[in-house]
C-alpha positions, 0 to 999 in steps of 0.5 A, spaced: 500 500 500 502 507 498 500 514 500 500 519 495 502 526 497 503 532 492 509 535 495 515 539 492 522 536 494 524 543 495 519 548 497 519 554 493 516 561 493 515 565 487 514 573 489 514 576 482 511 571 476 513 572 469 509 569 464 514 571 458 520 567 462 515 561 463 514 561 456 521 560 454 523 555 460 517 551 457 519 551 450 526 549 452 523 542 455 517 541 450 518 545 444 520 543 437 527 545 439 527 542 446 529 536 450 523 532 449 523 533 441 531 532 441 530 525 445 524 523 440 528 524 434 534 520 436 529 514 438 525 514 432 532 515 428 534 508 431 530 504 427 533 506 420 540 504 423 543 498 419 547 495 425 545 493 432 551 498 435 548 504 432 541 502 434 544 502 441 548 508 441 542 512 438 538 509 444 543 511 449 543 518 447 535 518 446 534 516 453 540 520 456 538 527 453 
């Protein structure tokens, strides 16, 4: 059995929210040129690699990005 508590690891206190900076940060993670996009490109390109070694390399890169 487990208990789910929605708590942050480190408490934060945002005094002056800035939507412009928030948009920039979110685009770096999930935007077209962000980390998630890069990871998915590596993982999808691995299927076109001719050897198992190259497939493994792209898998490792895609997982670490």
